N, C-alpha and C positions, 0 to 999 in steps of 0.2 A: 048508608053513605055512598055516594055515586064516584065511579072512577072511570078514568079514559087513558087509554094507552096509545100512542103514535110512535112512528117511526118516520124519519126524513133525513134526507143527506144535505150537507151544508153546501152552499154555492162555492165556498173556497176553501182551503184548509184555516180552521182559524187558532190565532197565536193565544198564549196566555192571558195577553189583556182582553183580548176579545172574548173570551171563554168567563174570564173573571166578570167582565161586565154583564154577561149574559145572567149568571149567577146571581150577582148584587141586585138586577134589576127584577129576577124571577124572584127571588125571596122578598123583596120589597112588596111588589104586586101579590104574591100569594099570602103574605101575612094580611095585607089590606081586604084582599077577597077571600081569606078564611080556607085558602086551599093549603094541602100538604102533597108531598111527592118526591121524587127522585128523577134525577136527569142524569143519564151516560152519555157520554161521547167519545167516538173512538174512530180512527179511520174515516173521517168525515162524515159519520152518521150519528145522529141523535135518537134516543131511544128515551122517550118519558111517560112516566106514571104521573098523574095529577090527579086528586080525592078532593072530592067537597061537593057541594050544590050543583045540581045540574044544569042549572041556567048559569051559574057562574062559570061551569066546564064549556061550554057551550060556546060563550062569549069570549073565553081564554082560548080557546080551540081557532075561534075565528080571527084572532090576534096573530095566532101564532101561522095560519095561512096565509096573512099579509106581510109576514115577516121576510124582507128580501135576503135573509141570513139561509131559509131553506127553500128547499125544492124536493119534490117528488116526495110530497107529504101525505102519509097513509094512516089512517085511524085502523090500529090492530083491533082492537076490543073496546067496549064500554058496558059498565053493567053497575050492580051495586053489591055491597058487601054489609055485614050487620056491623061493623066497624071501621074505622081506619085502619088500613096496614102500616102507615108512617106518620103516626098522628104527632110528633114532636117534629117532623122537618117542615120547615116552609120551604126549603127544597134543597135536598141533600145532591151531591153531585160528584161524579168521578169520572176521569178519563181513562179509557179503558186500551188497552193494546192487545192485539191479535191473541198474544200468548195468555191473555186473562182469561179468555172466553171459552175454551172445552173443561175447564174445572167448573164452571158454576151448571149447577142443576138446572136442567130447562133448556141447555145452550141445543142450538140444533143450527148446522151448516146450513145456512139460506139456500143454499143450492140444490139441497134436499129436503126442502121443506114439504111437507103435506099439508092438506087441508085437516084443521082439527075439528072436533066435534063441538059444535055449536053449544051445546047445553054445558059444557066445562067452561072455566076461564081461558082464555088465550095462553098460550105456553110462555108468553113473554110475561106474563104474571108470577109465575113460579120461577121464572129466571131473576125476575128483579128482586123477589124475596128471598131467593137463595144467595144472589149476590151480596144481599146487604147483611145476610148471616155470616158469610164466609167473611166478609171485610170488617165485620164488627161495626158496623155502621149503627 
């Protein structure tokens, strides 16, 4: 099972209706394309994990690159796992505040981020797994 993790900045602060629209469209597309994953949004930043077929992930990432709601898009990690981390989530979603972050395993203040060992998964993968566990998602 392949996965891809990216981070981006929203071009503007999104309201509840815009966020709901993103979630519903993501769920629809992901069900159609056989993708699962998690989308976090907070302080005008998106972090998303997508998992599925490599070709579908690449096409989806291409659509995200062209989405005018994103800027400063950066792929954090991609790779494969033995199985899906979020098999039942066509797209789980959570809005985060800055107060939520330090309690999550794997959280690193971006001002002190160091290069990670490329033989291991990106720290954001541990962060997302921990976040899901803490929030009983």
